[in-house]
N, C-alpha and C positions, 0 to 999 in steps of 0.2 A: 461664682459657681455655674454651674449649666446644667442642665437634662434636656436629652431629646426623645420623644417616642416618636415612631414610625408607625403609623397606622395604615398604611398601604404595603406592607409587607407582611408575608404569612404568618398567622397567630399561632400561638401554641393553648391548651386548655390550661387553666388553671386549676392543676390537680392535685396540689396539696391540701388538705383537709385542715382549717384553723379554728372552725366552729366548734368550741370544745371546751371541757371543764372538769373538774372532778373533785371530790371531798371524802373525809372520813371523819366518823364512821358511819355506816348505812340507818343507824339508828336517829340521825339527824332528821332522815325523811319525816319521821312521825313528830317533829316539834313544830310548831306554830311559827317560829321566825325561818327557818329553811323553808316550809311551805311557800312562805311569804318572798323570799328570795326566789325559789325558782319561778314564781311568777314575775316576777323581774326579768329574769333571764328569759322566759318564753315569750316577752313582751319586746326583745331585739328584733328591728326587721327581718324578713327574709331568712329568718331561723340564723340569725346572726351567732347564736349560740343554740347549737344542736343536741351534739353528743354529750351526756353525763358519764363518767366512769367514776364510779361509787364503790369505796372498799368495805370487806364484811358484808356485801349484801344477804350472804346467806344465813348469817348469826339471826336473820329476822326469821327463817322458818323452824317450827317445831317439827319433829320425825318421831314417831312411834315406830316400834318393830323396823327400822330401816332396812335392814337384812332380810325381811321376811317376804314372803311370797306378794302380801298384799299390804304393803305399808300404808301409814295412816299419816299424811300431813296435815301440818295446819299452818298454812299458805297466808294467812289474814293479813298479818303485819307485813310482809312483804309485797300482797297485793296493796297495801294502802301505799306504801311506797312507790312502787310502781304508777300506781293510778294519778299520782301528784305530776309524776312527770309527763304522762300520757296526755292528761287534760292539760297542760301548758306546751305542747306541741313538742315537748324534749323527747331524743331519743336515748334508750338506755344503752350504753355500753357496759356489758354485763361482766364482770368478774365473778367466776366461779371461786370467790373466796368465801373463807367462815366454815365452822364446823355445826352444822344443824344437830341441835341438842346435844352438843360434845361427844357425837357417837365415832367420829373418824379420826381415831388416832392411831392407827396402824395401817396403811393401804395394803403394806405385804400381807395380812392378813387375810385370808381366801374368803373368808364370810363377809368383810369390810370391803374387799375389793369388788364382791359383787353388789353388794348395795349401794357402792359408790355410783357405779356406773347405772344403776335403775334408777339411784335418786336424780341424777342430770337429765336421765331420758323425761322423769315424770315430770321434772320443773320445766322442761321446754315444752310437753304436750300442755301442762296447766296453763303458760302463758300464752301459748297458740289459740287455746280454747278462750281465753279469757279475751286478748287483744286481736285476736285473728291471724291467722297462717302470714300474710301477706305483710302485716304489720311486723311481726317478728322475724321476718325475714330480712327487713332491714335493720335490724340489730346486729351487734358483733357480741360475740363470747369469747373471754380470755382466761386465760389460768391464774392463779392467783396471784397477787402483785408482788412484784420483787421478790421472789422465793430464794434469791441468795442472801437476803437479810433473814434477821430475825423473824419476820412473820412467819416464814414456813419452819415446823417445828421438827418435819422428819428428814431422812437422808435421801440421799439422790434417785437410789433404786426406787424407792416410795412415789417420788415426785414423778416419775417416769411412769409409774403406774395409774397414778392421778391423773396425769396428761392423756394417757390413752383412756382412761375410764369416760371422762369429760368429752372426748372427741369422738368415742364410739357411742356414748348416752345420746349425744346431740343426733347423731348421725340416724340413730333407731328412731328417733322422734322424728327429723326431718332432714335429710341430705343436703338441703341447702342453706341450714343454718352455718354462718361463719365460725370458726373457731381458730385461734393462734395464741400467740404469747411469744416469750415468759415476760415480757415488762421487767426486765433486770435492770437494777441499777449500777451493778458493776463492770465497766467495759470487759467482755470478754472475760467474765466470770466462768469457772468451771462448771456451776450448773447450767450454763447457758450452752457452751462448747458441747458438754456430754446431752445435751437435749437437741443439739443441731446434729450432733451424730446420730442419734437415735430416729431422729425424723428420716435423717438421709439413708440411712443403711440398715437401722435396727429393726428388733422385730416385736412387732405388736403385741402387748400383754395379755391382750383380750381376743385376737382374732387369730396370731399365729404367723401373720403376714409380714412380709420385709418392706419395710419403709410405713413410715407412719405418716398422716396427714398434717399439714400446717398450712392455713390459708392465709395468713400472715405473722411476719416477724415483728415484735415490739421490743423496744428497749427505752431507757430513760436515761438522755443525755442532759444534762444541765449547764447552766454558764457559770458556775461560781460553788464551792461548798459550804458546810456551815462556817459561819463566820457571825460574831456579833458587833462586827465593825462593816465599815460600808466599803467592801473591797472591790476591786473590779470585778466586773462580768463580762463573760466571752462567747458569743456566739460562734467566732472562731474554733473556740474549743471544742463546742460539741459537734462542730462539722470534722475536726482532725479525729475524734473519738469515734465518729460514725464510721470514717473512712477504714479505719483499722477494722471495723468488724467487715466492713465490703472486702478488704483484702485477705481476710481470715477465710472468708465464704469462699472467694475467688481462689484459694490456694487448697481448700479442703472440703467444700462443699459447693463447687459452682453450680450445682442444678437448682440450688437454694436462693441464687441471685437474683431469679425472676420474681422471688416472692413479695409482696406489697411490703413495704419496712415504714415502721410506724415509731415516732418518738412522741410517745402518748403522755409524757410528764419532760415538757422543754423548758420549762420554768428557769428565768436568770437565776436563780439563787436555791440550793436546798434548804429546806427547813421553812416550813409555812409559817410557824408560831414565832420566830425570831424576828423583833420588831426592826424594819429599816424604813425610815422615813420617805425615802425614793417609792416605794409601794405604794403613796398617797398622792403622788405628784407625776407630773406629765414623764419624769425619766420612765417610769413603767411602762406606759404604753409606746413610748418610743424604742425602748429596749426590746421588747415584744416585738414590735414593727421588724427592727432592724434584724433578729433573732429569724423570721420566718423569710425574711429577703436573701439572708445569707444563708439559709439552707436550701432555698428554692434555687439559687443562683448556683451553689456549688455543686448540690448533690443530683438535683434533676438536669440543669443545663449544662454542667462539667463534666459529671461523671454518668451520667444517662441512668442513673439509679431509678427504680420503682419505689420512688420515696412518697407517701401518700397522705401522713398526718404527721402534723406539727404543732401538739396540742398542750396547752398549758394547764396545769392542775391547780387552779385557783377558785374554787367555788365553795370554800371555807366561810365559815361564822367567824369574823373578827374584827380587829380595828384597823386605825388608819395603817399602819407600819406593818400588818401582818398580809399575807397572800391570798387578798381576797378579793373582789369585782365590788363589793359594798361594804361601807362601813357601817358595824352596827353599834349604838348605843343600848344599853340595855340596864333596866333596873331591876335586879332579882328580890322576891319578895317569897314569903313561905306560900302564899297563896297565887301570885299574879307573877307572872314574866312579861314585864313591859319592854318594848324594845322600839326603836325607830332606825331606819336604815338612809343612808346617804350615797349617791352612786360615787365611784371612783373614776377616773380619767381612763383605768383599765377595762371597765365596762361599756364607757363612750367610744373605745377603741372598737370592739367587737359591732357596734352600730356604725360605726365609720367604714370598716372593713367590708360591711354586709351591702354597701354601695359598689363595690367592684363588680366588674362583668365576669363571666365565665372563661374569655378568651383574653390572652393577654399578647402584648405586643412588643417588638424588640426595641431596645432603649439604649441609650449611652449617658453615664455621669459624669462630668467633670467636676472633682472637688478636693478638698483638704482630705478625704476619707470619713466624713463624718456624714455623709450625704448618700442616702439610699432612694430608690424610687421603683416604681411597678405602674405600668400603662396597661389599661383593659379597654376592652369593648363588650356593649351588650345588642350587638346588632343594629337596626336602623333608629333604636332609640337615641344612639351616642355613646361616649365614652366616659371613663372615670380613671383617673389618675393618682396614685397615691405616691406623696413624698414623704421622708422622714430626715431629720437627722437626730444623730445618737451615736456618742462614742462609749467604751467601755466602762468609765468612772462616773460613777454615779453624781450627778451633778442637776443644777435647777436653774433657771433664770439665766442664763448666759444672752448677750445682745444679738438683738435678728440680723442675719446674713441675707442679703439679696439672693434670690436664686432666679435664674432665668430659664424659664419652662416654655422651651418650644415643642409645637404640635405639628407634625408633618402628614401628608398624606390623608388628611380628612376630606370628605365629600364637601364641595362648596354648599352654602348656603347660611342661613341665619342659624344661631343657637342661642340656648340660654345659660350662661356661666353659673354655675354653684358652687360654693365650696364650703367647706368646713376645716375647723383646725381644735387641736388638742396642745395647748403650751401653757406655760407658767400663768398666763395672764386671760386664757380662756378653756371653759371646761375644769376648771382646778377649783371645786370647793374647798379643798384643803387650804388654800391660800385664805378664804375667811375665816376657819377656823383658826390658823395660826395667830390672827390678828388679836382674837378675843378669848383663847382657851385659858391664859395664865389667872383669870379674873371669876372662873366659876365659884360658888361658893359650896358649901355642902360635902358629906363624906366622898359621894359618888362622883364629883365633879362631871356631874352631866350638863351639857349645854342647855342655855335657854330656850324657849321656844322660839322666840325673835333670832336666835342664832341660828337654829334648824333650819329657819324659811329661808335666811339668807343662804345658807350652803344651798339649800335645795333651787335659788335662783340661778347658781354656778354650775348644776350637776349635768346639764345635758350638752350632749355635741354642739359645739357653738359654730354658729353661721359666721363666714369671715366676712361676710358682705352681703348686701342685697342682690338677689338674682337680677342678673343685667343680660341683656342682648348683645352679642359679638358677632360680625360677620367674617366667613373665611370665605376668601378669594377662589379663584380659578385655580391658584397655585396648590390650594389644599393647605395652607400654612397659617398657623395663629401661635402666636406666644404671650406669655404674661411674665411679671417679674414677682415672685411671691416673697415676702420677708419672714423668714422662718429661723425662729430660735433654735438653740441648742440647747436641751432637747426640745423637741416638737415633732409634730404629724400634722399633714395637710392634705384634704383631699378637695380636688378639682373635678367638677363634671360639666361636660357639654352636652345638654339635651336637646333634643329636635322635636319641638311641640307638636308637630304634624304626625309624630309617631307614637302621642299617647292620648290615650282616651279620656275623659273626664274623670277626676275621682270617682270610686264605687265607695257606696255606704258604707261603714265601719260595721264588725259583726263581732260579736264575743265579748261585749260589754259587761263586766262583771263589778260590784261593788260591794265591799268586803270591811264590817269593822275592824279594828284591831286596838288593844290598848298601847298606845304610846305611853314616852316617858313623861308627859303630861297631862293634865285633866281634860285637855280639850279633846274631842272626839275625833278621831281619826280615820276617814275612808279610803283603802288603796282601791284606785280604779285600774282597772287593766282592760283590753282589748285585744284581737288581734291585729296587730299592725299592718298598716298597706303594702302590699308587694311593690309599688310603684316607687322608682327613686326620684319620682319627682315630687311626692308628699314632700311638704316643708314645714308643716305644722299641723295642731289639730285644737279645736274650738272645743272645748269643756263647760257644757252647762249644768246648773242644778237649779231646783227649787223647792220648797218644803214640801208642797203639796200641789196635786194638779189644778188649784184654782189660783196658783201665785203666778207668776211673771219669772220666766228665765233669767238666768244670772250667769255672767261667765266667769269660772275660775280663773283669775292672774295665773298665769305660769309663763316662764322662758318656753320660745321654740322649741317643740319637741318631735323627734321621730320616732321614738319608742313608743309603744303602747302602754304607758304605766305614769300614773300620776297620783299623788297621795292630798285629797282635800283635808285640811283642819278646819273644823267649824265647831259652833257650840253644839251640847250634847242637844239629841232631840229626841224624845221618847218614840216616835213614829217614824224615825228615819227621814230621808229626803228622795227626792228622785233626779237621774242623771240622765245625760245623753251626750254623746260625741259626734262630730263630722269632721274632716281634715280637709286642708287646704294646701292647694299646691303651689309649686313657683310661678305661675302663670294668675295665682288668684282665683283660682278656680276653686268652689266649694263643692264636696260631697253632700247627700242628702244626708239628715241627722239618722244616727243609728236608732235603734230600739231604747226605749226608756226604761231603766231599771231602777229598783229601789234598793237604797243601801243606808 
């Protein structure tokens, strides 16, 4: 098998947003375990997880006399939830979903109709006042999630009134706020087609004007329906169903074809709770990667579609086989809720994808149909190429196959090759779990502390080899052979040392204790990860007090800004500091010292 990337040919923007996740319900934002989850997500470099799309956000709001001239709102729980996102550098994708105080049960009622627009306006004004106008203009606002399913309790006319109220309320607060939808689950469901007709040529229920705004069009196309069995998942079927929508627009509403199109729940399979072991393994990141590349190639390159989001909905709290980015082990007690997290390969993929540049180059693939690739550049600093092997049948651990990878059109000179991989034997903590889990004692069957530590040794994005210098001659050509299993994901970077400054000191270090599932004290350390793609590891040190010597905390090489320190209980806490190391061995200055 062979991949060729042409770095001397015109590039295109990597315009499809993949830095995405979501979950339900919004009340999880108030819990310690979800707050910790969001710290992990915010610690992915270069905002590798950026947008958070959360169901039932508006259930966090209490409203008195919502239809009155001066309604009284209690925003406190919603503020707490948004605060957690913002403090972790995550961007809300705001579903206007939920029924504040249970009031809005009939949008066709004139009083409720007026009250809804007023509520949406005041919501937007409130968040702009709290987080700043410029910040909120980065957010997206969307309709009720999957209104074609049972989540929406009213009829089609009520939905269109609701839609117009959302649009007009946001517009009154700030015309720059982006609004769209409807995030439907059924392909060309009647509720979607009625909304499209309303947007194209209908009458606005609030202004009486013809035509209604839609800043983006969102749908949910997934790779497989509900099943308790490991059935094939098909990114190709996602494309076929999306093309049906594009054909419908061409035939009925061609004006709307230019709208940004989102598949903002593009998961391989419907049903986040249904356990499928492959979600714990390297198959999950491989099929996620294939889905991204198949949709990018078909919808953007072949169809010329303004396809802008391919976002997985996998930010839930759950176990190995559920649709999550972390595995949660929890001990439920009457007074305490104790938990520990292990990063899954799906989260490591987000770290790997963050290495990609923002411009992509042409490439060709010769394979048996299981190989996919993407070449990208990031200016004078260098380039990063992604390759993955995945097919639609869930599987793990197939024999590796050599892939010849040719880079053409590079600037001649000396580069440093850096590579990372996710497969059965790399970045796969579930493999450690499988070996020991049948022997856990006790009713909760929770892993012993030593197993937790062993899984954490395998949970990071794994370097394929040590960084090494390579020469690119005057012909601008370089090649390598990568042994790539099926399934597997591999990243190779070629970096030019002269384009990189020495590492900068880390900022934003936090050290917070939490009750794990064992008696030892647990400190979750997080920091703002380095923006540099040349960062290769972090040195994390601690001491019991200011008079003690600093000790390194052992860990595998980490690119994320997150690490758990397990220690003996200390009444007065301890001090921590962090510095990063780049691929050339250069260390940054130490961060500020924090207590935890």
